[in-house]
N, C-alpha and C positions, 0 to 999 in steps of 0.2 A: 504494500500500500504506500509506503514511503521509503525514502532512502535513509540509510544509516547516517546519523550525525555523530561525529567524533569531536569531542572538545578536549584540547590539550592547552592548558593555560601556562605561560612561562613562569618558572619558579615554583610551581606547585607539584605535589607528589601524587596527583591523581589523573586518571583518564576517565572520561564519561562518554558512554555510548548510548544513543537514544534512537528508537525507531518505533513507528506505529504499525501494528499488525492488524489486518482486517479479520479479527476473530475475537471471541470472548476470552477473558483472562484465564479461565480454567483450561482452555485448549492450549494457549501459549505456555502456561505453567507445565502442562503435561509434556509438550514438545521439548521443553528445557530440562525436564527431570527424568523422563522415562528412559531407562538404560537401553532399550531396544531402538529408541528413536534418536538418541544422541549421535551415534555414528553417521546418521544420514545428513547431519548438518555441521558437526563440529570440525573445524579446520578447513583447509583448502580442499576444493573438489577433487584435485588430482592425488590427494592422500587418502589412504584407507585407515580409518580409525577403529580401534578395538576397545571396547569397554571391558577392562579386566576386573574392575570392582566399582560399584556405584551404590552405596548404601545411603540413599537419599533420606536422611533423617538427622535431626540435630544430634551431633556427636558422631555421625557416620563419616565414612571417608570415600574418596573416589580415586581411580587410577586409570588413565587412558594412555594408549599407545597409538601414535600416528606413524604410518609408513609411507615413504615416497615411492615413486616408480622403480627406483633402484633397490628398494628394500631397506633403506636407511630408516632407523627408528628414532622417534622423538617421543620421550616419555614425560608425562605430566601427572601430578597428583595433588591432593589437598584434603582438607577436613571440613565438613559441614558444621558451621557454628550456629546457624539458625535456619530452619525450614518452616515457613509459615504458609501452607497452601491456601489459596492459589496466589498469594500476594508477594512473598519475599523469599529469597535464597541468599544466604551469606556463607561464603566458603573461602578457604585459602587456595592459592594457586601457586604451584612451583613447577618450573621446567627443570628436569633433572640434568640438562646440559649446562645449567647455570645454578648449581646448588647454593642454597642459602639466600637466594633472592626471592623472597616470598611476598606475594601481594595478597590483600584482602579484597575479595570480590563481593559486591552486593548488587543483586538484581531485584528491582522493584517493578511490579506490574500494576498499572493503573488502568482500570476499565472506565470508559467514558459514558457508558449507558446506551450508546448507539451501536454496540457490537464491535467496537475496536478497542485495542489495548495498547497503551504506551509502555514500552520496555525501556527502563533506564538501568544501565549497568555501570557501576562505579568501581574502578580498580584503584586501590590506594597502595602505594609502594612505600618501602622503608626509607627511601630517600629520593630526592629530585633526580640524582644521577641514575638510580635504578629505573625510574619512570622514563627518563630520557633515553636510556639504553633500550627499553622496550619499544619506544617509538621509532628509534633508529633501526631496529631489527626488521622493520617493515610490517609491523603488526596491524597498521591501519588497513592495508590491502587485505590481509587475512581476515580481519574482523568484519570488513564490509562483505567479503565473500561468504563468511560463515553466517552473517545475519541474513543475507539473501537466500542462502540455503535453508536457514531456519524458516523464513517466510514460505518457502516451497513446502516444507513439512507441515507447517500450520495450515496452509491452503488445502492440502490433501486431507488432513485431519478434520477440517471444517466441512469438507465435501463428503466425507465418508464417516460412518460410525466408528470404524476401526481401520487401521493401516493395512 
């Protein structure tokens, strides 16, 4: 329904992603948290993502592996600090290729009453340097692609009772 907006303010430790999806909040929440759906949108399209663990509950943990066309693996993990269906997800995020650089990710879903949902994802990094490093890694392109893929999953969920 809309393009992904990415806000990176100079000197701050956060990145904010925002997008409006043409679906009720419960469908968007399901697409974001159901382990069988996550590989359909998480990461670049040319990567294959495997959900090794995804205990979507406060205190639970997650572990994803993305593989490129050559089979190179990129491993990510975190802990869920707050799951409040269908409104909020708070979890840590760490790329194993850069251990110790952990961010805190908060996704908030706002339904407008007209059947659309605003997704606001805020990533808070331990330092401005960590945040800037993430931006310089090309994350904006990957985030836009992931959000577009999420929109595709949400569209299918909205059109069908089940995937």
